[in-house]
PDB file of N, CA, C and O in Angstrom:
ATOM      1  N   UNK A   1      -3.056  -2.399  16.521  1.00  0.00           N
ATOM      2  CA  UNK A   1      -3.975  -2.143  17.458  1.00  0.00           C
ATOM      3  C   UNK A   1      -3.267  -1.446  18.767  1.00  0.00           C
ATOM      4  O   UNK A   1      -3.841  -0.789  19.636  1.00  0.00           O
ATOM      5  N   UNK A   2      -1.933  -1.748  18.683  1.00  0.00           N
ATOM      6  CA  UNK A   2      -1.217  -1.044  19.879  1.00  0.00           C
ATOM      7  C   UNK A   2      -0.985   0.583  19.814  1.00  0.00           C
ATOM      8  O   UNK A   2      -0.940   1.362  20.766  1.00  0.00           O
ATOM      9  N   UNK A   3      -0.856   0.854  18.467  1.00  0.00           N
ATOM     10  CA  UNK A   3      -0.561   2.354  18.183  1.00  0.00           C
ATOM     11  C   UNK A   3      -1.824   3.064  18.304  1.00  0.00           C
ATOM     12  O   UNK A   3      -1.930   3.994  19.104  1.00  0.00           O
ATOM     13  N   UNK A   4      -2.839   2.672  17.525  1.00  0.00           N
ATOM     14  CA  UNK A   4      -4.100   3.355  17.546  1.00  0.00           C
ATOM     15  C   UNK A   4      -5.108   2.508  17.054  1.00  0.00           C
ATOM     16  O   UNK A   4      -4.733   1.553  16.374  1.00  0.00           O
ATOM     17  N   UNK A   5      -6.417   2.675  17.277  1.00  0.00           N
ATOM     18  CA  UNK A   5      -7.514   1.874  16.882  1.00  0.00           C
ATOM     19  C   UNK A   5      -7.870   2.197  15.446  1.00  0.00           C
ATOM     20  O   UNK A   5      -8.069   3.363  15.104  1.00  0.00           O
ATOM     21  N   UNK A   6      -7.960   1.124  14.553  1.00  0.00           N
ATOM     22  CA  UNK A   6      -8.292   1.223  13.258  1.00  0.00           C
ATOM     23  C   UNK A   6      -9.503   0.559  12.847  1.00  0.00           C
ATOM     24  O   UNK A   6      -9.643  -0.625  13.153  1.00  0.00           O
ATOM     25  N   UNK A   7     -10.465   1.207  12.147  1.00  0.00           N
ATOM     26  CA  UNK A   7     -11.523   0.353  11.429  1.00  0.00           C
ATOM     27  C   UNK A   7     -11.219   0.162  10.152  1.00  0.00           C
ATOM     28  O   UNK A   7     -10.148   0.643   9.781  1.00  0.00           O
ATOM     29  N   UNK A   8     -12.040  -0.561   9.173  1.00  0.00           N
ATOM     30  CA  UNK A   8     -11.471  -0.781   7.795  1.00  0.00           C
ATOM     31  C   UNK A   8     -11.352   0.536   7.032  1.00  0.00           C
ATOM     32  O   UNK A   8     -10.403   0.609   6.251  1.00  0.00           O
ATOM     33  N   UNK A   9     -12.108   1.510   7.129  1.00  0.00           N
ATOM     34  CA  UNK A   9     -11.985   2.903   6.515  1.00  0.00           C
ATOM     35  C   UNK A   9     -10.692   3.407   6.952  1.00  0.00           C
ATOM     36  O   UNK A   9      -9.924   3.825   6.086  1.00  0.00           O
ATOM     37  N   UNK A  10     -10.302   3.428   8.317  1.00  0.00           N
ATOM     38  CA  UNK A  10      -9.047   3.968   8.624  1.00  0.00           C
ATOM     39  C   UNK A  10      -7.929   3.349   7.988  1.00  0.00           C
ATOM     40  O   UNK A  10      -7.038   4.004   7.448  1.00  0.00           O
ATOM     41  N   UNK A  11      -7.958   1.922   8.045  1.00  0.00           N
ATOM     42  CA  UNK A  11      -6.930   0.890   7.562  1.00  0.00           C
ATOM     43  C   UNK A  11      -6.559   1.373   6.042  1.00  0.00           C
ATOM     44  O   UNK A  11      -5.417   1.577   5.629  1.00  0.00           O
ATOM     45  N   UNK A  12      -7.895   1.526   5.228  1.00  0.00           N
ATOM     46  CA  UNK A  12      -7.700   2.078   3.969  1.00  0.00           C
ATOM     47  C   UNK A  12      -6.939   3.171   3.580  1.00  0.00           C
ATOM     48  O   UNK A  12      -6.057   3.298   2.731  1.00  0.00           O
ATOM     49  N   UNK A  13      -7.481   3.973   4.408  1.00  0.00           N
ATOM     50  CA  UNK A  13      -6.668   5.539   4.211  1.00  0.00           C
ATOM     51  C   UNK A  13      -5.563   5.489   4.517  1.00  0.00           C
ATOM     52  O   UNK A  13      -4.785   6.155   3.835  1.00  0.00           O
ATOM     53  N   UNK A  14      -5.051   4.740   5.588  1.00  0.00           N
ATOM     54  CA  UNK A  14      -3.677   4.598   5.908  1.00  0.00           C
ATOM     55  C   UNK A  14      -2.729   4.142   4.913  1.00  0.00           C
ATOM     56  O   UNK A  14      -1.687   4.724   4.610  1.00  0.00           O
ATOM     57  N   UNK A  15      -3.219   2.925   4.365  1.00  0.00           N
ATOM     58  CA  UNK A  15      -2.698   2.187   3.112  1.00  0.00           C
ATOM     59  C   UNK A  15      -2.614   3.101   2.067  1.00  0.00           C
ATOM     60  O   UNK A  15      -1.548   3.098   1.451  1.00  0.00           O
ATOM     61  N   UNK A  16      -3.558   3.957   1.683  1.00  0.00           N
ATOM     62  CA  UNK A  16      -3.670   4.575   0.579  1.00  0.00           C
ATOM     63  C   UNK A  16      -2.768   5.864   0.508  1.00  0.00           C
ATOM     64  O   UNK A  16      -2.325   6.279  -0.563  1.00  0.00           O
ATOM     65  N   UNK A  17      -2.523   6.479   1.741  1.00  0.00           N
ATOM     66  CA  UNK A  17      -1.714   7.652   2.032  1.00  0.00           C
ATOM     67  C   UNK A  17      -0.358   7.271   1.956  1.00  0.00           C
ATOM     68  O   UNK A  17       0.428   7.924   1.269  1.00  0.00           O
ATOM     69  N   UNK A  18       0.074   6.047   2.743  1.00  0.00           N
ATOM     70  CA  UNK A  18       1.328   5.515   2.478  1.00  0.00           C
ATOM     71  C   UNK A  18       1.599   5.107   1.217  1.00  0.00           C
ATOM     72  O   UNK A  18       2.765   5.274   0.859  1.00  0.00           O
ATOM     73  N   UNK A  19       0.822   4.600   0.414  1.00  0.00           N
ATOM     74  CA  UNK A  19       1.111   4.270  -0.881  1.00  0.00           C
ATOM     75  C   UNK A  19       1.267   5.420  -1.968  1.00  0.00           C
ATOM     76  O   UNK A  19       2.070   5.369  -2.900  1.00  0.00           O
ATOM     77  N   UNK A  20       0.458   6.378  -1.739  1.00  0.00           N
ATOM     78  CA  UNK A  20       0.785   7.798  -2.583  1.00  0.00           C
ATOM     79  C   UNK A  20       2.107   8.536  -2.147  1.00  0.00           C
ATOM     80  O   UNK A  20       2.839   9.122  -2.945  1.00  0.00           O
ATOM     81  N   UNK A  21       2.358   8.431  -0.626  1.00  0.00           N
ATOM     82  CA  UNK A  21       3.637   8.890  -0.430  1.00  0.00           C
ATOM     83  C   UNK A  21       4.767   8.071  -0.965  1.00  0.00           C
ATOM     84  O   UNK A  21       5.636   8.702  -1.567  1.00  0.00           O
ATOM     85  N   UNK A  22       4.915   6.742  -0.850  1.00  0.00           N
ATOM     86  CA  UNK A  22       5.738   6.018  -1.689  1.00  0.00           C
ATOM     87  C   UNK A  22       6.067   6.344  -2.951  1.00  0.00           C
ATOM     88  O   UNK A  22       7.214   6.543  -3.353  1.00  0.00           O
ATOM     89  N   UNK A  23       4.842   6.415  -3.730  1.00  0.00           N
ATOM     90  CA  UNK A  23       4.967   6.702  -5.142  1.00  0.00           C
ATOM     91  C   UNK A  23       5.598   8.133  -5.408  1.00  0.00           C
ATOM     92  O   UNK A  23       6.494   8.252  -6.244  1.00  0.00           O
ATOM     93  N   UNK A  24       5.125   9.212  -4.691  1.00  0.00           N
ATOM     94  CA  UNK A  24       5.564  10.435  -4.787  1.00  0.00           C
ATOM     95  C   UNK A  24       6.880  10.458  -4.680  1.00  0.00           C
ATOM     96  O   UNK A  24       7.537  10.927  -5.610  1.00  0.00           O
ATOM     97  N   UNK A  25       7.510   9.957  -3.527  1.00  0.00           N
ATOM     98  CA  UNK A  25       8.904  10.016  -3.152  1.00  0.00           C
ATOM     99  C   UNK A  25       9.967   9.155  -4.148  1.00  0.00           C
ATOM    100  O   UNK A  25      11.135   9.438  -4.415  1.00  0.00           O
ATOM    101  N   UNK A  26       9.309   8.222  -4.520  1.00  0.00           N
ATOM    102  CA  UNK A  26       9.937   7.295  -5.615  1.00  0.00           C
ATOM    103  C   UNK A  26      10.122   8.009  -6.795  1.00  0.00           C
ATOM    104  O   UNK A  26      11.209   7.888  -7.360  1.00  0.00           O
ATOM    105  N   UNK A  27       9.204   8.784  -7.309  1.00  0.00           N
ATOM    106  CA  UNK A  27       9.208   9.667  -8.514  1.00  0.00           C
ATOM    107  C   UNK A  27      10.431  10.660  -8.543  1.00  0.00           C
ATOM    108  O   UNK A  27      11.124  10.951  -9.519  1.00  0.00           O
ATOM    109  N   UNK A  28      10.544  11.155  -7.121  1.00  0.00           N
ATOM    110  CA  UNK A  28      11.500  12.183  -7.151  1.00  0.00           C
ATOM    111  C   UNK A  28      12.819  11.625  -6.705  1.00  0.00           C
ATOM    112  O   UNK A  28      13.686  12.338  -6.200  1.00  0.00           O
ATOM    113  N   UNK A  29      12.962  10.246  -6.914  1.00  0.00           N
ATOM    114  CA  UNK A  29      14.324   9.589  -6.435  1.00  0.00           C
ATOM    115  C   UNK A  29      14.756   9.512  -5.062  1.00  0.00           C
ATOM    116  O   UNK A  29      15.908   9.228  -4.734  1.00  0.00           O
ATOM    117  N   UNK A  30      13.847   9.761  -4.293  1.00  0.00           N
ATOM    118  CA  UNK A  30      14.313   9.636  -2.612  1.00  0.00           C
ATOM    119  C   UNK A  30      13.968   8.364  -2.190  1.00  0.00           C
ATOM    120  O   UNK A  30      12.794   8.005  -2.282  1.00  0.00           O
ATOM    121  N   UNK A  31      14.835   7.615  -1.732  1.00  0.00           N
ATOM    122  CA  UNK A  31      14.607   6.392  -1.021  1.00  0.00           C
ATOM    123  C   UNK A  31      13.772   6.599   0.555  1.00  0.00           C
ATOM    124  O   UNK A  31      14.023   7.394   1.461  1.00  0.00           O
ATOM    125  N   UNK A  32      12.806   5.647   0.460  1.00  0.00           N
ATOM    126  CA  UNK A  32      12.098   5.872   1.527  1.00  0.00           C
ATOM    127  C   UNK A  32      11.779   4.396   2.255  1.00  0.00           C
ATOM    128  O   UNK A  32      11.688   3.439   1.485  1.00  0.00           O
ATOM    129  N   UNK A  33      11.618   4.168   3.568  1.00  0.00           N
ATOM    130  CA  UNK A  33      11.278   2.961   4.114  1.00  0.00           C
ATOM    131  C   UNK A  33       9.638   2.835   3.877  1.00  0.00           C
ATOM    132  O   UNK A  33       8.851   3.754   4.108  1.00  0.00           O
ATOM    133  N   UNK A  34       9.306   1.644   3.420  1.00  0.00           N
ATOM    134  CA  UNK A  34       7.605   1.421   3.420  1.00  0.00           C
ATOM    135  C   UNK A  34       7.205   1.350   4.787  1.00  0.00           C
ATOM    136  O   UNK A  34       6.105   1.805   5.100  1.00  0.00           O
ATOM    137  N   UNK A  35       8.056   0.771   5.758  1.00  0.00           N
ATOM    138  CA  UNK A  35       7.388   0.411   7.076  1.00  0.00           C
ATOM    139  C   UNK A  35       7.465   1.813   7.706  1.00  0.00           C
ATOM    140  O   UNK A  35       6.582   2.006   8.541  1.00  0.00           O
ATOM    141  N   UNK A  36       8.189   2.686   7.533  1.00  0.00           N
ATOM    142  CA  UNK A  36       8.133   4.158   8.199  1.00  0.00           C
ATOM    143  C   UNK A  36       6.965   4.889   7.612  1.00  0.00           C
ATOM    144  O   UNK A  36       6.218   5.600   8.285  1.00  0.00           O
ATOM    145  N   UNK A  37       6.845   4.684   6.334  1.00  0.00           N
ATOM    146  CA  UNK A  37       5.823   5.529   5.779  1.00  0.00           C
ATOM    147  C   UNK A  37       4.358   4.902   6.143  1.00  0.00           C
ATOM    148  O   UNK A  37       3.454   5.725   6.287  1.00  0.00           O
ATOM    149  N   UNK A  38       4.100   3.771   6.275  1.00  0.00           N
ATOM    150  CA  UNK A  38       2.891   3.174   6.564  1.00  0.00           C
ATOM    151  C   UNK A  38       2.677   3.418   8.044  1.00  0.00           C
ATOM    152  O   UNK A  38       1.531   3.528   8.481  1.00  0.00           O
ATOM    153  N   UNK A  39       3.681   3.503   8.788  1.00  0.00           N
ATOM    154  CA  UNK A  39       3.450   3.625  10.408  1.00  0.00           C
ATOM    155  C   UNK A  39       3.072   5.158  10.488  1.00  0.00           C
ATOM    156  O   UNK A  39       2.137   5.552  11.186  1.00  0.00           O
ATOM    157  N   UNK A  40       3.832   5.963   9.757  1.00  0.00           N
ATOM    158  CA  UNK A  40       3.613   7.494   9.776  1.00  0.00           C
ATOM    159  C   UNK A  40       2.091   7.788   9.423  1.00  0.00           C
ATOM    160  O   UNK A  40       1.443   8.599  10.085  1.00  0.00           O
ATOM    161  N   UNK A  41       1.583   7.133   8.414  1.00  0.00           N
ATOM    162  CA  UNK A  41       0.114   7.087   7.896  1.00  0.00           C
ATOM    163  C   UNK A  41      -0.745   6.732   9.005  1.00  0.00           C
ATOM    164  O   UNK A  41      -1.696   7.419   9.380  1.00  0.00           O
ATOM    165  N   UNK A  42      -0.360   5.579   9.543  1.00  0.00           N
ATOM    166  CA  UNK A  42      -1.420   5.127  10.663  1.00  0.00           C
ATOM    167  C   UNK A  42      -1.332   6.069  11.969  1.00  0.00           C
ATOM    168  O   UNK A  42      -2.256   6.223  12.768  1.00  0.00           O
ATOM    169  N   UNK A  43      -0.199   6.607  12.039  1.00  0.00           N
ATOM    170  CA  UNK A  43      -0.385   7.688  13.205  1.00  0.00           C
ATOM    171  C   UNK A  43      -1.233   8.764  12.727  1.00  0.00           C
ATOM    172  O   UNK A  43      -2.082   9.197  13.506  1.00  0.00           O
ATOM    173  N   UNK A  44      -1.134   9.268  11.548  1.00  0.00           N
ATOM    174  CA  UNK A  44      -1.798  10.352  10.861  1.00  0.00           C
ATOM    175  C   UNK A  44      -3.350  10.059  11.047  1.00  0.00           C
ATOM    176  O   UNK A  44      -4.141  10.928  11.414  1.00  0.00           O
ATOM    177  N   UNK A  45      -3.638   8.993  10.811  1.00  0.00           N
ATOM    178  CA  UNK A  45      -5.149   8.599  10.471  1.00  0.00           C
ATOM    179  C   UNK A  45      -5.655   8.490  11.944  1.00  0.00           C
ATOM    180  O   UNK A  45      -6.772   8.925  12.224  1.00  0.00           O
ATOM    181  N   UNK A  46      -4.890   7.943  12.849  1.00  0.00           N
ATOM    182  CA  UNK A  46      -5.244   7.869  14.299  1.00  0.00           C
ATOM    183  C   UNK A  46      -5.589   9.370  14.817  1.00  0.00           C
ATOM    184  O   UNK A  46      -6.554   9.629  15.536  1.00  0.00           O
ATOM    185  N   UNK A  47      -4.710  10.253  14.369  1.00  0.00           N
ATOM    186  CA  UNK A  47      -4.868  11.609  14.890  1.00  0.00           C
ATOM    187  C   UNK A  47      -6.211  12.238  14.419  1.00  0.00           C
ATOM    188  O   UNK A  47      -6.633  13.207  15.050  1.00  0.00           O
ATOM    189  N   UNK A  48      -6.898  11.769  13.381  1.00  0.00           N
ATOM    190  CA  UNK A  48      -7.959  12.189  12.934  1.00  0.00           C
ATOM    191  C   UNK A  48      -9.328  11.975  13.853  1.00  0.00           C
ATOM    192  O   UNK A  48     -10.427  12.470  13.601  1.00  0.00           O
ATOM    193  N   UNK A  49      -9.007  11.145  14.946  1.00  0.00           N
ATOM    194  CA  UNK A  49      -9.917  10.823  16.054  1.00  0.00           C
ATOM    195  C   UNK A  49      -9.506  11.705  17.024  1.00  0.00           C
ATOM    196  O   UNK A  49     -10.251  11.710  18.004  1.00  0.00           O
ATOM    197  N   UNK A  50      -8.471  12.532  17.083  1.00  0.00           N
ATOM    198  CA  UNK A  50      -7.970  13.314  18.268  1.00  0.00           C
ATOM    199  C   UNK A  50      -6.693  12.702  18.718  1.00  0.00           C
ATOM    200  O   UNK A  50      -6.317  11.550  18.505  1.00  0.00           O
ATOM    201  N   UNK A  51      -6.014  13.747  19.442  1.00  0.00           N
ATOM    202  CA  UNK A  51      -4.527  13.348  19.826  1.00  0.00           C
ATOM    203  C   UNK A  51      -4.503  12.255  20.760  1.00  0.00           C
ATOM    204  O   UNK A  51      -3.540  11.488  20.767  1.00  0.00           O
ATOM    205  N   UNK A  52      -5.442  12.114  21.526  1.00  0.00           N
ATOM    206  CA  UNK A  52      -5.634  10.962  22.640  1.00  0.00           C
ATOM    207  C   UNK A  52      -5.809   9.726  21.933  1.00  0.00           C
ATOM    208  O   UNK A  52      -5.602   8.731  22.627  1.00  0.00           O
ATOM    209  N   UNK A  53      -6.136   9.520  20.735  1.00  0.00           N
ATOM    210  CA  UNK A  53      -6.457   8.395  20.069  1.00  0.00           C
ATOM    211  C   UNK A  53      -5.246   7.654  19.695  1.00  0.00           C
ATOM    212  O   UNK A  53      -5.315   6.432  19.567  1.00  0.00           O
ATOM    213  N   UNK A  54      -4.145   8.281  19.507  1.00  0.00           N
ATOM    214  CA  UNK A  54      -2.791   7.549  19.427  1.00  0.00           C
ATOM    215  C   UNK A  54      -2.200   7.417  20.788  1.00  0.00           C
ATOM    216  O   UNK A  54      -2.302   8.246  21.692  1.00  0.00           O
ATOM    217  N   UNK A  55      -1.526   6.196  20.829  1.00  0.00           N
ATOM    218  CA  UNK A  55      -0.801   5.959  22.041  1.00  0.00           C
ATOM    219  C   UNK A  55       0.549   6.429  21.867  1.00  0.00           C
ATOM    220  O   UNK A  55       1.346   5.782  21.188  1.00  0.00           O
ATOM    221  N   UNK A  56       0.863   7.511  22.433  1.00  0.00           N
ATOM    222  CA  UNK A  56       2.055   8.305  22.103  1.00  0.00           C
ATOM    223  C   UNK A  56       3.270   7.581  22.592  1.00  0.00           C
ATOM    224  O   UNK A  56       4.303   7.629  21.924  1.00  0.00           O
ATOM    225  N   UNK A  57       3.217   6.943  23.664  1.00  0.00           N
ATOM    226  CA  UNK A  57       4.180   6.084  24.401  1.00  0.00           C
ATOM    227  C   UNK A  57       4.750   4.989  23.303  1.00  0.00           C
ATOM    228  O   UNK A  57       5.964   4.810  23.211  1.00  0.00           O
ATOM    229  N   UNK A  58       3.847   4.291  22.505  1.00  0.00           N
ATOM    230  CA  UNK A  58       4.290   3.334  21.662  1.00  0.00           C
ATOM    231  C   UNK A  58       4.823   3.992  20.480  1.00  0.00           C
ATOM    232  O   UNK A  58       5.732   3.468  19.837  1.00  0.00           O
ATOM    233  N   UNK A  59       4.240   5.266  20.109  1.00  0.00           N
ATOM    234  CA  UNK A  59       4.757   5.999  18.819  1.00  0.00           C
ATOM    235  C   UNK A  59       6.281   6.588  19.248  1.00  0.00           C
ATOM    236  O   UNK A  59       7.164   6.681  18.396  1.00  0.00           O
ATOM    237  N   UNK A  60       6.473   6.929  20.481  1.00  0.00           N
ATOM    238  CA  UNK A  60       7.744   7.454  20.978  1.00  0.00           C
ATOM    239  C   UNK A  60       8.905   6.464  20.705  1.00  0.00           C
ATOM    240  O   UNK A  60      10.028   6.740  20.282  1.00  0.00           O
ATOM    241  N   UNK A  61       8.337   5.110  21.074  1.00  0.00           N
ATOM    242  CA  UNK A  61       9.232   4.202  21.081  1.00  0.00           C
ATOM    243  C   UNK A  61       9.743   3.540  19.688  1.00  0.00           C
ATOM    244  O   UNK A  61      10.802   2.951  19.469  1.00  0.00           O
ATOM    245  N   UNK A  62       8.588   3.839  18.755  1.00  0.00           N
ATOM    246  CA  UNK A  62       8.817   3.431  17.239  1.00  0.00           C
ATOM    247  C   UNK A  62       9.919   4.611  16.751  1.00  0.00           C
ATOM    248  O   UNK A  62      10.906   4.367  16.056  1.00  0.00           O
ATOM    249  N   UNK A  63       9.622   5.656  17.154  1.00  0.00           N
ATOM    250  CA  UNK A  63      10.565   6.914  16.519  1.00  0.00           C
ATOM    251  C   UNK A  63      11.812   6.778  17.133  1.00  0.00           C
ATOM    252  O   UNK A  63      12.713   7.212  16.416  1.00  0.00           O
ATOM    253  N   UNK A  64      12.208   6.301  18.273  1.00  0.00           N
ATOM    254  CA  UNK A  64      13.499   6.200  18.898  1.00  0.00           C
ATOM    255  C   UNK A  64      13.959   5.090  18.222  1.00  0.00           C
ATOM    256  O   UNK A  64      15.137   5.165  17.872  1.00  0.00           O
ATOM    257  N   UNK A  65      13.319   4.004  17.917  1.00  0.00           N
ATOM    258  CA  UNK A  65      13.926   2.864  17.056  1.00  0.00           C
ATOM    259  C   UNK A  65      14.293   3.369  15.601  1.00  0.00           C
ATOM    260  O   UNK A  65      15.243   2.876  14.992  1.00  0.00           O
ATOM    261  N   UNK A  66      13.586   4.267  15.125  1.00  0.00           N
ATOM    262  CA  UNK A  66      14.061   4.733  13.761  1.00  0.00           C
ATOM    263  C   UNK A  66      15.394   5.598  13.954  1.00  0.00           C
ATOM    264  O   UNK A  66      16.377   5.433  13.232  1.00  0.00           O
ATOM    265  N   UNK A  67      15.342   6.469  14.921  1.00  0.00           N
ATOM    266  CA  UNK A  67      16.573   7.228  15.190  1.00  0.00           C
ATOM    267  C   UNK A  67      17.672   6.355  15.187  1.00  0.00           C
ATOM    268  O   UNK A  67      18.566   6.579  14.371  1.00  0.00           O
ATOM    269  N   UNK A  68      17.777   5.299  16.032  1.00  0.00           N
ATOM    270  CA  UNK A  68      18.828   4.425  16.415  1.00  0.00           C
ATOM    271  C   UNK A  68      19.208   3.320  15.332  1.00  0.00           C
ATOM    272  O   UNK A  68      20.271   2.706  15.413  1.00  0.00           O
ATOM    273  N   UNK A  69      18.304   3.103  14.334  1.00  0.00           N
ATOM    274  CA  UNK A  69      18.594   2.153  13.368  1.00  0.00           C
ATOM    275  C   UNK A  69      19.729   2.642  12.429  1.00  0.00           C
ATOM    276  O   UNK A  69      20.573   1.800  12.123  1.00  0.00           O
ATOM    277  N   UNK A  70      19.834   3.698  12.014  1.00  0.00           N
ATOM    278  CA  UNK A  70      20.959   4.289  11.092  1.00  0.00           C
ATOM    279  C   UNK A  70      22.235   4.110  11.809  1.00  0.00           C
ATOM    280  O   UNK A  70      23.007   3.237  11.410  1.00  0.00           O
ATOM    281  N   UNK A  71      22.538   4.838  12.817  1.00  0.00           N
ATOM    282  CA  UNK A  71      23.871   4.577  13.569  1.00  0.00           C
ATOM    283  C   UNK A  71      24.232   3.104  14.077  1.00  0.00           C
ATOM    284  O   UNK A  71      25.376   2.650  14.096  1.00  0.00           O
ATOM    285  N   UNK A  72      23.249   2.529  14.426  1.00  0.00           N
ATOM    286  CA  UNK A  72      23.599   1.041  14.897  1.00  0.00           C
ATOM    287  C   UNK A  72      24.102   0.244  13.745  1.00  0.00           C
ATOM    288  O   UNK A  72      25.152  -0.398  13.733  1.00  0.00           O
ATOM    289  N   UNK A  73      23.133   0.368  12.658  1.00  0.00           N
ATOM    290  CA  UNK A  73      23.470  -0.372  11.491  1.00  0.00           C
ATOM    291  C   UNK A  73      24.911  -0.053  10.880  1.00  0.00           C
ATOM    292  O   UNK A  73      25.577  -0.944  10.352  1.00  0.00           O
ATOM    293  N   UNK A  74      25.331   1.199  10.975  1.00  0.00           N
ATOM    294  CA  UNK A  74      26.353   1.918  10.419  1.00  0.00           C
ATOM    295  C   UNK A  74      27.703   0.991  11.394  1.00  0.00           C
ATOM    296  O   UNK A  74      28.648   0.435  10.834  1.00  0.00           O
ATOM    297  N   UNK A  75      27.515   1.009  12.720  1.00  0.00           N
ATOM    298  CA  UNK A  75      28.451   0.602  13.410  1.00  0.00           C
ATOM    299  C   UNK A  75      28.476  -0.963  13.175  1.00  0.00           C
ATOM    300  O   UNK A  75      29.573  -1.491  12.997  1.00  0.00           O
ATOM    301  N   UNK A  76      27.417  -1.674  13.166  1.00  0.00           N
ATOM    302  CA  UNK A  76      27.462  -3.272  12.675  1.00  0.00           C
ATOM    303  C   UNK A  76      28.185  -3.356  11.418  1.00  0.00           C
ATOM    304  O   UNK A  76      29.073  -4.208  11.403  1.00  0.00           O
ATOM    305  N   UNK A  77      28.010  -2.649  10.321  1.00  0.00           N
ATOM    306  CA  UNK A  77      28.426  -2.683   9.231  1.00  0.00           C
ATOM    307  C   UNK A  77      29.901  -2.549   9.261  1.00  0.00           C
ATOM    308  O   UNK A  77      30.587  -3.400   8.695  1.00  0.00           O
ATOM    309  N   UNK A  78      30.534  -1.378   9.980  1.00  0.00           N
ATOM    310  CA  UNK A  78      31.815  -1.073  10.116  1.00  0.00           C
ATOM    311  C   UNK A  78      32.646  -2.231  10.703  1.00  0.00           C
ATOM    312  O   UNK A  78      33.702  -2.687  10.266  1.00  0.00           O
ATOM    313  N   UNK A  79      31.873  -2.646  11.895  1.00  0.00           N
ATOM    314  CA  UNK A  79      32.588  -3.852  12.732  1.00  0.00           C
ATOM    315  C   UNK A  79      32.640  -5.341  11.795  1.00  0.00           C
ATOM    316  O   UNK A  79      33.518  -6.188  11.957  1.00  0.00           O
ATOM    317  N   UNK A  80      31.713  -5.435  10.973  1.00  0.00           N
ATOM    318  CA  UNK A  80      31.759  -6.637  10.210  1.00  0.00           C
ATOM    319  C   UNK A  80      32.800  -6.387   9.107  1.00  0.00           C
ATOM    320  O   UNK A  80      33.567  -7.291   8.776  1.00  0.00           O
ATOM    321  N   UNK A  81      32.834  -5.248   8.568  1.00  0.00           N
ATOM    322  CA  UNK A  81      33.908  -5.065   7.651  1.00  0.00           C
ATOM    323  C   UNK A  81      35.292  -5.210   8.164  1.00  0.00           C
ATOM    324  O   UNK A  81      36.095  -5.920   7.559  1.00  0.00           O
ATOM    325  N   UNK A  82      35.581  -4.638   9.140  1.00  0.00           N
ATOM    326  CA  UNK A  82      36.969  -4.778   9.922  1.00  0.00           C
ATOM    327  C   UNK A  82      37.225  -6.191  10.330  1.00  0.00           C
ATOM    328  O   UNK A  82      38.387  -6.564  10.488  1.00  0.00           O
ATOM    329  N   UNK A  83      36.133  -7.071  10.528  1.00  0.00           N
ATOM    330  CA  UNK A  83      36.413  -8.408  10.988  1.00  0.00           C
ATOM    331  C   UNK A  83      36.734  -9.078   9.832  1.00  0.00           C
ATOM    332  O   UNK A  83      37.755  -9.766   9.849  1.00  0.00           O
ATOM    333  N   UNK A  84      35.989  -9.011   8.706  1.00  0.00           N
ATOM    334  CA  UNK A  84      36.222  -9.634   7.587  1.00  0.00           C
ATOM    335  C   UNK A  84      37.424  -9.294   6.891  1.00  0.00           C
ATOM    336  O   UNK A  84      37.885 -10.094   6.077  1.00  0.00           O
ATOM    337  N   UNK A  85      37.985  -8.197   7.116  1.00  0.00           N
ATOM    338  CA  UNK A  85      39.172  -7.570   6.590  1.00  0.00           C
ATOM    339  C   UNK A  85      40.540  -8.276   6.995  1.00  0.00           C
ATOM    340  O   UNK A  85      41.570  -8.271   6.321  1.00  0.00           O
ATOM    341  N   UNK A  86      40.315  -8.982   8.428  1.00  0.00           N
ATOM    342  CA  UNK A  86      41.416  -9.630   8.936  1.00  0.00           C
ATOM    343  C   UNK A  86      41.583 -10.820   8.282  1.00  0.00           C
ATOM    344  O   UNK A  86      42.676 -11.387   8.289  1.00  0.00           O
ATOM    345  N   UNK A  87      40.533 -11.307   7.662  1.00  0.00           N
ATOM    346  CA  UNK A  87      40.610 -12.764   7.024  1.00  0.00           C
ATOM    347  C   UNK A  87      40.758 -12.637   5.572  1.00  0.00           C
ATOM    348  O   UNK A  87      41.130 -13.683   5.039  1.00  0.00           O
ATOM    349  N   UNK A  88      40.582 -11.705   4.833  1.00  0.00           N
ATOM    350  CA  UNK A  88      40.653 -11.572   3.520  1.00  0.00           C
ATOM    351  C   UNK A  88      41.777 -10.890   2.983  1.00  0.00           C
ATOM    352  O   UNK A  88      41.887 -10.743   1.766  1.00  0.00           O
TER     353      UNK A  88
END
């Protein structure tokens, strides 16, 4: 509800769209995050009610979190490796 208002039909369409996307990219051998896929589908369904139906400030924070996830995870992984390398 913080991203956009969904009724049961919107929820079903978002879940179905996310599911189809996951199946399609999996068939192509492309790794994909289910959370990202469903969130994108929810934004898409929300946009069917108009651009103002989506809370873009919330969507922007989600997108920035996605962008920072990979490099921060890489740094944490590298730091963990270097730390464990000292003891092994």
